[in-house]
C-alpha positions, 0 to 999 in steps of 0.5 A: 539447500533448497527454498521450496523445502518446507522443512527449512522453514527456519530459515525463511521465517524471519532474523531469528532463523539466520542471526550468524549470516545477518551478523556477518553482513553488519558494518560497525558503523550505524546505517541508519541513515542510508536506510533513509535515503530516498529511493530515487538516491539509492538508486543513483549511488548504486548506478554510479558505483559509489554504493554496492548491491551488497552495501545496500543490503548490509545495512538494511539487514543491520536496520532490520535486525535492530527495529523489525523486532519492535514492529513486526513489519517484515514477516518472512526475511530471506537474507540468503536469498538476498546476498546471492542476488545482491552478489549478481546485482554487482557482478552484472554492473561489474561486467559492464551490463544493462541494469533496470531502475531498481538495481540493487535496491532491497525490497520488500512484497506484501505478503498477499502477492505470490513471490517465487520460491518464497513464503507467501502465507497471505496472512491465513493458516491455511497457506502458513506452508505455501511456497509458490513457484512463480511470481505475482506480476508486480514482483516479476517486473520489480525483479526484472527491474533490478530489485532484490528481494528481502522478504514479505510484509505483514497483512491482514488474513487474506487482505480483509481489514484495515487493521494489521494483524493474523494468526500466522504472525501476530500484529504489526504496530505503528512505529510512532505509538507502539500501542497503536495501529498501523493501519491495513492491508498493506500495514507491514509495508508502510512500516517497514518504509517507515522504519527504513527497513527497506526504500520500496515496498509493494502493496494492494488496495480494495477498500483502503490498503495502499492508502490507510497504512501510508496515512497511519505511518506517515509514508506515502500511498497510492491507489492507481487507476484499475489496469495501471498495474495489471492481474492477468490472473484475476477471477474476475477480470472486469472487476474495478474494485482491486489493484497492486501498487506501491508505497514509498516515503516521497512521491519521487520515490513512489512514482520511480517505483510505481514506472517499473510495475506500470504497463499493460499487459494482454492478458488482462482486459482493463489493462491501460494501454501506457508504458510506465515509463510516463511515471519517471518524468519530472512531477513538477508543474504549476497550479495556478488556477487549478480548481480543488474541490474540497470535502464537506461530510461524504453524506454524513460519514463521522469523523475524529475532530482530530483529522478534520482539524488537521486536514481543515487547516491545508485548504489554505495549502492548496490555496498557496500552490495557486489553485481555487478551492471551493467545498464541494463533493458528489452524492456517494449514496451509490457507494453504498450499495456498490462496493458492499455487494460487490466486495461480498462478490468477489469475497465469495467467489475468492474464498467460499469453497474454501469456508465450506473445507475450513470453516473454523480457519476465518476470523469471524468478520472475514467469514460473515463477509463470504457468506453475505456474498454466497446469499446474494442473488443474481438480482442484488448483483444487478443492483450492485453494478447498477449503482457502481455505474451510476457512481462511477458516471456521476463522480467523472461528471463532477470532476469536469469541473475541478481537477482535483477531489481533496478529503482525509486518508482516513476518518480517525488516527490510528487507534489501539493495537488490540481492537480489531476495527473502531466500533464508532467514531464521534458517537455513531455506531458501526455495524461492520468492520469496514464502516469506519472507512468510508473515506477510502472505499467511497473513492474506491467505488470510483476507480479513481486514482488517489494518493494519500500523502502525509500531513501533519500529526495529531496532539498526540503525534499521531500521523495523519493523511490528506488523500488527493483524488484525480480525474479518471486514468490522470495517474501522474496529475495526482502524484503531480499535486500530491509532490507539490503539496508534499514540498509545501508542507514537508510533514514526510520527513518526520521519522519514528524515534524508535527507527 
């Protein structure tokens, strides 16, 4: 069977397409415990021949069959391709060949990342039958590291918005409360991890898409420095708003996965000239005397009281690690100008031509943003770039005094699945579909590395994430602090009951 044949979409589009194969792969014993084994430990088990790639795949396909219909996280499943890849992986190991770090691990890629031979829709009806012939660089690097692609995870249309729904596959549900959103735009990836559907998942982040869904789903998300995972195909090669990365159930697993996809590429002008192997080092360190800046209100951005209650309680957590914590924050006013203008400019460049050709194929908020970008003048873009430079210099100067800046990942807990985006928070009404996510995109505009780590739950049992931001290009340092916080609190160990 040719996987590039559009008439075979019945095989490519999920569990219903291949029930016989999945039933064949399933074992009689529950595999949930294996599916919640960490990526680092699972890779070790495979490397020491205590677990085969076939067995790992079987367990995850069983978990997907049981849980995915409830949450709609993995929207394109490729069990036949995965089974063939797992068989090759076991044969390689039997022959004594050199193994990659992710050898035999099932992975799922965000449906914004192109995957060779596998349906990639970008959450848009314009691409409902599109099967790429090449891999995105992140996908290629994971393949080369030995990962087994099991499928694609859901995302909003062209990744626009922090609520995962589209007209191709529908909405992805929060596993802690199926009536709530999982966030976005890497929402399917976060849910897949939270439910044990995969041990490793990829994502991307412009306004918070690696951090927001991690916070909403009680997993770890990390926005690396721009250029850490280079994008050699970016139309705006010097734009610093967007980056790709990974999510995981623990900081250790995230750093392990990041080590396989990070690293320089000569085709990307912002590429960071440092090997990914730096993230494979031990994460432990002392934080005695480290200065941490604790957020105030981000210049008046509203926060749901339930979020503030959870986050504010953690000042003592950082103090218990030996940190000196002070309430301080820079002026984020330039972010309001820079992010809005440069995001609209980039969106118009990416989708303006397609909007003219297919004016009815875009959701209203995305259409509005494209049109806003098309109206921008050269003077507007210059104003955005000037504000961007001011913000960057101001934030780097702020972090000369403090090693970390800590704030909530999101301004609200997960909200109703049928609500496209919050219209207000704490009585403050919004004009734009991105206004409720300033706590994330203010940080995106700085370009600094930032992690979202599970920080607790609201009284209703909804996850809340804490955001740890570090100095320019000091990604490993952020992961070290995130790891220390995770070890001190342990909230990421709480799993959704449906999994």
